[in-house]
C-alpha positions in Angstrom: -27.3 2.0 -11.2 -24.9 5.5 -11.0 -22.7 6.7 -14.0 -19.8 7.8 -12.9 -16.8 9.5 -14.7 -13.5 7.1 -14.8 -10.1 7.9 -15.9 -9.2 4.1 -18.1 -6.8 2.3 -19.4 -7.6 0.5 -22.5 -4.8 -1.8 -23.0 -1.5 -2.6 -21.1 0.7 0.3 -21.5 -2.1 2.5 -23.3 -2.5 6.3 -22.1 -5.3 7.0 -19.8 -8.6 8.2 -21.0 -11.6 10.4 -19.9 -14.9 7.6 -19.8 -17.8 6.6 -17.7 -19.0 3.3 -15.9 -21.8 2.2 -14.3 -21.4 1.5 -10.3 -23.9 -1.3 -9.4 -27.0 -0.3 -7.8 -27.0 0.2 -4.2 -27.6 -2.5 -1.8 -28.6 -2.8 1.7 -25.4 -3.0 3.3 -23.3 -0.7 0.2 -22.2 2.5 1.3 -21.5 4.8 -1.9 -18.7 7.0 -2.0 -18.4 10.5 -3.4 -14.1 10.5 -4.1 -12.2 13.3 -3.5 -8.7 11.7 -3.7 -6.8 8.5 -5.0 -3.6 7.2 -4.4 -1.3 6.3 -7.3 0.5 3.0 -6.0 3.1 1.2 -7.7 1.5 -1.3 -7.9 -0.8 0.6 -10.2 1.8 0.4 -12.7 2.8 -3.0 -12.5 -1.3 -3.7 -13.4 -1.9 -0.9 -15.8 1.3 -2.2 -17.8 0.1 -5.9 -17.1 3.5 -6.7 -16.0 2.3 -9.4 -13.5 -0.3 -11.4 -16.2 -3.8 -11.0 -15.9 -4.8 -7.6 -16.4 -8.3 -7.2 -16.7 -8.7 -4.4 -19.5 -10.2 -1.3 -20.1 -9.1 -1.0 -16.3 -9.9 1.6 -13.9 -7.3 1.3 -11.3 -6.7 2.8 -7.5 -6.3 1.2 -4.2 -6.5 4.1 -2.2 -9.5 6.0 -1.9 -10.7 8.9 0.2 -13.7 10.2 -0.1 -16.8 11.2 1.4 -20.3 9.0 2.0 -22.9 10.0 -0.4 -25.8 7.7 0.4 -25.8 4.4 2.4 -28.0 1.1 2.0 -31.0 0.2 4.1 -29.1 -1.7 5.8 -25.9 -0.1 6.8 -24.6 0.8 10.2 -21.4 1.4 10.6 -21.7 4.7 8.1 -24.0 8.0 7.7 -24.0 10.6 4.8 -20.9 12.4 5.4 -18.7 10.5 7.0 -15.2 10.7 5.9 -13.9 7.2 4.4 -11.7 5.1 2.6 -11.5 2.1 1.1 -8.0 0.0 0.0 -6.8 -3.0 -1.5 -10.0 -4.9 -1.3 -13.6 -4.9 -1.6 -15.3 -8.6 -0.8 -14.1 -11.5 0.9 -16.4 -14.8 2.1 -16.3 -13.6 5.4 -16.9 -17.1 6.8 -13.0 -18.6 6.6 -11.0 -19.0 9.3 -9.0 -16.1 8.1 -12.0 -13.5 7.2 -13.5 -14.6 10.8 -10.4 -13.4 12.9 -10.5 -10.4 10.9 -7.5 -11.6 8.2 -9.9 -10.9 5.3 -6.8 -10.5 2.9 -5.7 -14.3 3.5 -9.3 -15.3 3.1 -9.8 -18.9 1.1 -12.0 -18.2 -1.5 -9.7 -15.5 -2.7 -10.6 -11.7 -1.9 -12.2 -9.7 -4.6 -9.2 -6.5 -5.2 -10.6 -3.3 -5.5 -9.7 -3.2 -9.2 -8.5 -5.3 -12.2 -10.3 -8.2 -10.2 -13.9 -10.4 -10.6 -16.5 -9.9 -7.9 -18.1 -13.4 -7.0 -20.6 -12.9 -9.9 -17.8 -12.6 -12.3 -18.3 -9.0 -13.0 -14.9 -7.1 -13.4 -14.3 -4.3 -10.6 -12.8 -0.9 -11.0 -10.9 1.3 -9.0 -10.4 5.0 -7.3 -9.6 7.0 -10.6 -13.0 7.3 -10.6 -15.5 10.6 -9.0 -17.9 7.5 -7.3 -17.3 3.8 -6.0 -20.0 1.7 -4.5 -18.4 -0.6 -1.7 -20.3 -2.8 1.5 -19.6 -1.4 4.1 -17.7 -3.8 5.7 -14.7 -2.9 3.6 -15.2 0.6 4.4 -13.1 2.4 7.4 -13.2 5.3 9.0 -10.6 8.5 8.3 -10.1 10.3 11.9 -10.9 13.7 11.4 -7.1 15.3 12.1 -5.9 13.4 8.5 -6.8 15.5 5.4 -8.2 13.2 2.8 -5.9 13.7 0.2 -3.0 12.7 2.8 -5.0 9.6 4.2 -5.7 8.4 0.8 -2.0 6.8 0.5 -2.5 5.2 3.9 -4.9 3.0 2.6 -2.2 1.0 0.8 1.0 2.0 1.7 0.2 2.9 5.1 -1.1 -1.2 6.1 1.6 -2.2 3.8 4.2 -1.1 6.0 2.1 -1.2 9.4 1.3 -4.7 9.0 4.4 -6.4 9.0 5.7 -4.0 11.5 3.4 -5.0 13.7 3.7 -8.8 13.2 7.2 -9.2 13.2 7.0 -7.1 16.9 9.1 -4.3 15.8 9.7 -2.1 19.1 11.7 -1.2 22.0 14.8 -3.0 21.5 14.4 -4.0 18.3 16.7 -3.5 15.0 15.0 -2.4 12.3 16.0 -1.8 9.1 14.0 -0.3 6.1 15.3 -0.9 2.6 14.1 1.5 0.2 13.4 5.3 0.9 10.4 5.6 -1.5 6.4 5.9 -1.0 6.5 2.7 1.2 9.9 3.2 2.7 9.1 6.5 4.6 5.7 5.3 5.7 7.6 2.4 7.5 10.6 4.6 8.6 7.7 6.9 10.8 5.5 3.2 11.9 9.0 1.7 12.8 10.3 4.9 15.3 6.6 5.2 17.0 6.6 1.4 17.9 10.4 2.1 19.4 12.2 0.4 17.3 16.2 1.5 16.3 15.4 2.7 12.7 18.4 2.3 10.1 17.6 3.2 6.3 19.1 1.2 4.0 19.2 3.1 0.1 21.0 3.4 -3.1 22.6 6.9 -2.3 23.0 9.3 0.7 20.7 11.9 -1.3 17.7 11.1 0.9 20.1 10.7 4.5 18.3 14.3 5.8 14.8 13.3 5.0 14.9 10.0 6.4 16.2 11.4 10.1 13.6 13.8 9.6 11.2 10.7 9.1 12.1 9.2 12.3 15.4 7.2 10.9 18.0 6.6 13.5 20.8 5.6 11.0 21.3 5.5 7.3 23.6 3.6 4.8 23.9 3.8 1.0 23.8 0.0 -0.7 26.1 1.1 -3.3 28.9 1.1 -1.1 30.2 -2.5 -0.4 31.5 -1.2 3.3 27.8 -0.8 4.2 27.1 -4.9 4.5 30.4 -5.5 6.2 30.1 -2.8 8.4 26.0 -4.0 9.2 26.9 -7.8 9.1 24.3 -9.7 11.4 23.0 -6.3 12.9 19.4 -6.3 12.0 16.9 -8.1 13.8 14.1 -7.6 10.9 14.4 -6.2 7.4 11.7 -4.5 5.5 12.0 -4.5 2.0 10.1 -2.4 0.1 11.7 -1.6 -2.9 10.2 -3.2 -6.3 13.3 -4.5 -7.8 15.4 -7.8 -7.6 18.3 -7.4 -5.6 21.0 -9.3 -4.3 19.3 -10.9 -1.4 22.5 -12.5 -0.1 24.3 -9.7 0.7 21.1 -8.3 2.8 20.5 -11.4 4.6 23.8 -11.4 5.6 23.3 -7.9 7.6 20.4 -10.2 9.4 21.2 -11.5 13.1 20.8 -15.2 14.4 16.8 -15.6 14.0 16.4 -12.6 11.7 13.4 -11.9 8.9 13.8 -10.2 5.9 10.2 -9.1 5.1 9.3 -8.1 1.5 6.6 -6.1 0.5 7.8 -4.7 -2.6 6.7 -7.0 -5.4 9.3 -6.9 -8.4 8.1 -8.8 -11.9 11.0 -11.0 -12.0 11.8 -13.6 -9.5 14.6 -13.0 -6.8 17.7 -15.7 -6.2 19.3 -16.7 -3.3 21.7 -19.4 -1.9 20.0 -21.0 0.9 23.6 -21.0 3.1 22.2 -17.6 3.5 19.5 -18.7 5.9 21.0 -21.9 7.1 24.2 -20.3 8.5 22.1 -18.2 10.9 18.7 -19.3 10.7 17.4 -16.6 9.2 14.1 -15.8 7.2 12.9 -14.9 4.3 8.8 -13.6 4.5 6.3 -11.5 2.8 3.2 -9.5 3.9 0.0 -8.5 1.9 -1.6 -5.7 3.2 -4.0 -6.0 6.5 -7.5 -7.1 7.5 -10.0 -3.9 7.3 -9.7 -3.8 11.0 -6.0 -3.6 11.4 -6.2 -1.6 8.7 -8.8 1.1 10.9 -5.8 0.1 13.9 -3.3 2.0 11.6 -5.6 4.9 10.7 -6.1 5.8 14.4 -2.1 5.3 14.7 -1.4 7.6 12.4 -4.0 10.4 14.0 -2.8 9.7 17.1 1.1 9.7 16.4 0.6 12.5 13.3 2.2 9.6 10.6 1.3 10.9 7.5 2.7 10.7 3.9 4.3 12.9 1.9 2.4 13.8 -0.8 2.3 15.4 -4.5 -1.5 16.3 -5.4 -2.1 16.1 -9.2 -5.2 16.7 -11.6 -6.6 13.7 -13.5 -4.8 14.6 -17.0 -1.1 14.4 -15.4 -1.5 10.5 -14.1 0.3 9.4 -17.5 3.6 11.7 -16.9 3.0 10.5 -12.9 3.7 7.2 -13.8 6.9 7.7 -16.1 7.6 9.8 -12.7 7.4 7.0 -10.2 9.3 4.6 -12.6 12.4 7.4 -12.4 11.6 7.6 -8.7 11.1 11.3 -9.3 8.2 11.9 -6.6 8.3 12.8 -2.9 7.2 10.2 -2.1 3.6 9.5 -3.0 1.2 11.0 -6.0 -2.4 11.5 -5.2 -4.8 12.3 -7.5 -7.3 15.2 -7.1 -10.6 13.1 -8.6 -12.4 16.9 -8.9 -10.7 17.2 -12.1 -11.7 14.3 -13.8 
């Protein structure tokens, strides 16, 4: 077994502690990764605060992992020592159900094994990327293109695929009017992907404070949702709204700006249920939907697409002893736009 240093939270809402854990012994299809950077996702905060319930403590969060292959199992064929690699939101699935077989492991009927705050199929808890090393089956590891720096690539393993996948699935592209709701860690990625796919992109944010930044990422239009006139002006306009906000909203107001047959796709996950009037759907044959990251094959596609189109998150690299402060700053929306932990500081 490999012993590694980690950042661990011992209980819900507790401060992080530097400690050690043991990673499993390398199996024939496993890859041992020397982690260089680990992004901070809002879901890390939800999990560490146990806001969704079922938290497994002590917890080592982190599912935006970028590093270098340190060792490979005897039957690994996809990776070699020294390869630049990433690991996202899950590290195993059954590999046999219809969804796994078509490359959508996130919908595995047996239930995928999350990178952290989960249990593997033997019942052992999983520990994430706030760690110096991790052992992962090669089928759940992706190559990071050479043109992407590892610190910048890290948030793509969640923020990137979480926004790329629904935009692709709901056919964002030429002739489509797409609204990105929220100008944060997910939103600023969604703008770039929707723009690169050829859609007409509008950003909806609470204020006009981030307008210039949104336009620099590729947005065509920007509106403040704190202005009631916004919803009157935009009534019936959008084919697709991608909601990246992790807070409860006036859902009916946003449904009103969808066109006939338009869809509002949720990727943000508030801790309390949303409410809406069903007539907001019926009167325009509109839909509410959700999306959960993407499969491993699509994650690799997203990384290659990002490299090809020069798409990257705006990040702030921090040391391991700044994570508690970073969590507080995320909750205050005081980050442009994604924190990344330099794991060498553990």
